[in-house]
N, C-alpha and C positions, 0 to 999 in steps of 0.2 A: 505495499499499499505504498502512494506517494503522502509523503509529509504534509503537502499542501491540504490534504483532501481527507485529512482526521479532523473529529471533532471532540475527541479526547487526547488529552496531552500527559503524558508520566513529568513530574519535576525536573527530570533529566532533557526531557524533549520540551517542554517550555522554555526551559533556560539554553539550549540551542535555537528553538526557532525566535525568542527575542532578542538571541547573544547579549545574555547577562550570566552572573553565575548563577547554580542551583540555591546558593543560600540567600540569593536576592529575592528568587522566587518564592521560598520559602519565608522571606522576611515579610513578600507584598501581602503571602498569606496572612501571617500572625497580624499582620496590621490591621485585616480587613479589605487590602484595596484589590485583593486576588480572591473570588470564592474556586474553592475546590474542594473534592469530594472523597470520600474514602467509602470505598468497596466493605461492606459488614465483616469484620471479622479480619481485615488484610491491614496491612502498613501501606500498601500501597496509594498512592494520591493521584486523582486522576483531576484536569483543571481541560473545561469547556475551550474550547478554539475562543467561543464569543468574548470572554473572559481574559484573555490573553488582549485581543486587539481592544477592548475596552482601557486598556494601557495604555495605548499607545495615543499621543500627541500631536498636533503640528508642529515644526518644529519652529515654524515661524507664522503669523499672521500674515495673509493680506492685507496690503494697506488699504482702508475703506477710501471707496472714491468721493471727490469734494459733491459735499451739499448743492442740490440745484440753487441757481441763483447765483452762485457766489463765484470767485474764480481764485489765481493764486496768488493775490495780493490781498486777497481779506477784505477789499473793497466792494464785495457785492453789490 
């Protein structure tokens, strides 16, 4: 199965997917920034792909276009 088509990731897979350390993933889970699930009776933690995508934020915001009726000098 290709990594991009997975719905659930282990801690190691999630770390690889986001290019961070496994301890960062575990920290995000502890802080409540990332929802993770444990299979009953097992130690394995699974993280939904949507949760991983939810951690991503734009590197920068696109500048807002100028408001109508104003120009670059501010003398609208």
